[in-house]
VOGU-3710 file (C-alpha; in Angstrom, 3 decimals, decimal comma):
1> mkkfekysik> -90,675/-30,864/42,909  -88,214/-28,545/44,657  -88,643/-30,433/47,935  -87,937/-33,727/46,164  -84,764/-32,309/44,589  -83,443/-30,938/47,889  -84,166/-34,215/49,647  -82,388/-36,223/46,933  -79,288/-34,027/47,092  -79,175/-34,418/50,870
11> qlsiftaill> -79,477/-38,187/50,557  -76,710/-38,228/47,942  -74,411/-36,210/50,218  -74,968/-38,590/53,133  -74,397/-41,622/50,909  -71,174/-40,081/49,519  -69,879/-39,321/53,023  -70,566/-42,893/54,175  -68,905/-44,321/51,068  -65,782/-42,191/51,622
21> lvlvvvcvlf> -65,642/-43,286/55,261  -65,870/-46,954/54,249  -63,113/-46,469/51,649  -60,841/-44,824/54,245  -61,394/-47,686/56,722  -60,743/-50,320/54,033  -57,569/-48,522/52,941  -56,298/-48,302/56,520  -56,871/-52,042/56,955  -55,650/-53,321/53,620
31> ckeektmcem> -53,654/-50,600/51,851  -50,612/-50,647/54,125  -47,290/-50,842/52,362  -45,658/-54,234/52,579  -42,575/-54,322/54,757  -39,234/-54,819/53,071  -37,032/-57,820/53,843  -34,774/-55,454/55,800  -37,650/-54,215/57,989  -38,895/-57,755/58,598
41> tvdeylssvd> -35,416/-58,918/59,621  -35,083/-56,015/62,073  -38,539/-56,789/63,522  -37,650/-60,471/63,829  -34,419/-59,680/65,661  -36,103/-57,249/68,065  -38,854/-59,787/68,782  -36,283/-62,449/69,582  -34,556/-60,248/72,175  -37,662/-58,550/73,577
51> fewagqqvkk> -37,054/-59,501/77,200  -34,832/-58,592/80,130  -32,368/-60,764/81,966  -32,078/-60,578/85,709  -28,539/-60,150/86,914  -25,583/-57,834/86,570  -26,283/-54,234/85,575  -24,045/-51,858/83,649  -22,421/-49,225/85,864  -20,492/-46,078/85,110
61> wdtvevhyiw> -16,920/-46,858/83,982  -17,774/-50,459/83,092  -16,425/-51,795/79,820  -19,325/-53,336/77,923  -19,837/-55,259/74,708  -23,050/-54,683/72,783  -24,838/-55,620/69,599  -26,623/-52,770/67,856  -28,827/-51,733/64,957  -28,337/-48,120/63,922
71> rledgtvfdt> -31,431/-46,753/62,169  -32,693/-43,421/60,879  -36,202/-42,025/61,399  -37,441/-43,390/58,065  -36,432/-46,918/59,119  -33,270/-47,047/57,006  -30,562/-49,169/58,633  -27,351/-47,134/58,578  -25,118/-49,691/60,271  -25,382/-52,828/62,403
81> sivevakscd> -23,241/-55,416/64,154  -25,792/-58,177/63,510  -24,860/-60,213/60,460  -28,414/-61,256/59,497  -29,608/-57,658/59,571  -26,531/-56,463/57,686  -27,157/-58,935/54,869  -30,887/-58,201/54,607  -30,360/-54,431/54,683  -27,493/-54,354/52,167
91> kynearnyde> -24,988/-53,283/54,829  -22,883/-56,428/54,919  -19,125/-55,858/54,914  -17,017/-58,910/54,090  -13,977/-57,397/55,808  -15,829/-57,058/59,110  -15,793/-59,709/61,831  -19,393/-59,903/62,997  -18,396/-62,221/65,850  -16,753/-59,211/67,501
101> wlnflvwagq> -19,185/-56,971/69,322  -18,898/-53,230/69,825  -17,086/-52,525/73,087  -16,535/-49,250/74,925  -16,053/-47,726/78,368  -19,310/-46,292/79,721  -19,237/-42,502/80,186  -15,713/-42,219/78,758  -16,862/-40,212/75,744  -15,901/-42,934/73,287
111> mipwfdrwve> -19,378/-43,018/71,775  -21,921/-40,508/70,507  -23,240/-38,509/73,510  -26,070/-40,327/75,297  -25,327/-43,677/73,620  -23,213/-44,974/76,489  -25,247/-43,092/79,081  -28,398/-44,957/78,050  -26,527/-48,248/78,418  -25,865/-47,499/82,082
121> gmkigqtkti> -28,351/-49,457/84,185  -29,099/-52,073/81,503  -28,684/-55,769/82,299  -26,807/-58,434/80,389  -29,092/-59,688/77,624  -31,407/-56,687/77,792  -32,298/-54,752/74,631  -33,256/-51,097/74,629  -34,248/-48,761/71,788  -33,042/-45,186/72,175
131> eiapsdayge> -33,413/-42,095/70,016  -30,721/-39,422/69,940  -31,674/-35,925/68,772  -29,576/-34,164/66,080  -28,208/-31,713/68,653  -26,713/-34,638/70,602  -25,486/-36,475/67,507  -24,042/-34,819/64,395  -25,617/-31,422/64,932  -28,052/-29,308/62,987
141> rdkekvvvve> -27,454/-28,486/59,335  -25,231/-25,418/58,863  -26,199/-23,402/55,771  -22,755/-21,774/55,709  -21,251/-25,175/54,907  -23,093/-25,232/51,587  -21,014/-23,483/48,911  -21,237/-22,938/45,155  -18,046/-23,532/43,157  -17,346/-22,951/39,494
151> kdklnlpwqy> -16,834/-26,213/37,648  -13,537/-25,094/36,152  -12,078/-24,438/39,610  -12,719/-27,999/40,805  -10,424/-29,342/38,087  -11,310/-32,977/38,703  -10,242/-35,655/36,227  -13,484/-37,634/36,558  -17,205/-37,000/36,081  -19,284/-36,424/39,201
161> dqwdilyapn> -23,023/-36,400/39,801  -25,521/-35,346/42,430  -24,991/-37,037/45,849  -21,432/-38,111/44,986  -18,843/-37,752/47,746  -15,707/-35,697/47,037  -12,634/-35,177/49,182  -11,290/-31,724/49,957  -7,496/-31,134/50,183  -7,727/-31,564/53,979
171> wqtvrvlkvt> -9,497/-34,919/53,409  -12,799/-33,488/54,588  -15,678/-35,077/52,712  -18,147/-32,934/50,786  -21,358/-34,039/49,106  -22,436/-32,878/45,663  -25,914/-31,395/46,047  -26,445/-30,037/42,561  -24,602/-29,831/39,246  -25,407/-27,166/36,644
181> ekevhldsnh> -23,728/-26,265/33,385  -21,189/-23,994/35,066  -21,476/-24,571/38,833  -21,357/-27,286/41,462  -23,189/-26,965/44,800  -21,211/-28,639/47,591  -22,248/-29,477/51,150  -19,613/-30,165/53,814  -22,175/-30,921/56,537  -21,952/-34,446/57,895
191> elawkslifd> -24,360/-36,701/56,005  -26,218/-37,368/59,269  -26,427/-33,715/60,340  -29,966/-32,640/61,344  -31,085/-36,288/61,579  -32,255/-38,161/64,669  -30,471/-41,455/65,273  -32,218/-44,574/66,560  -30,238/-47,373/68,190  -31,445/-50,820/69,215
201> itvkeik> -28,819/-51,889/71,758  -28,373/-55,349/73,271  -25,878/-55,724/76,124  -23,891/-58,925/75,586  -21,173/-58,742/78,217  -19,846/-56,606/81,070  -16,115/-56,761/81,714
//
């Protein structure tokens, strides 16, 4: 009787392990989150420009015009010059002329470090995806830039909530991190501090 019980428990354990393995495989195959319209539009754009053109290459001190998609690590589109992507990702600005591409002088320091350096060597029509580390973009998060202020000292005429943007007297922007009964926690770090930046860059023209 004891042997039968031990054997049954062993069989049950094996069966349970196999069942869990099957469930994991099924979930991997079928339980993926559906892509948002924004993600699908980005994928569609990148697929349409996924090739290189032979011809003129970008050199140091060239003035270039590019299209770009500016993304964060979680896939959020922060900004873009491509109208279809802007509309799908809720980044469309009616005041912006999307027929005008971003233009800059390569290596002149007009862009975020490494942005224009990665463009050097690209060809007209080529698209490249680059990732810029926080240290080369808006820096790491500085804890000293997070301060706690008494509500009464802010003396603002309107109500504010968590994640709202306020303007300091020197026009520096600060983000509301937390609001309690008596205090407000403010963060003057750039909103993109400590975040890696991903750019999909397409060279349109070299002047």
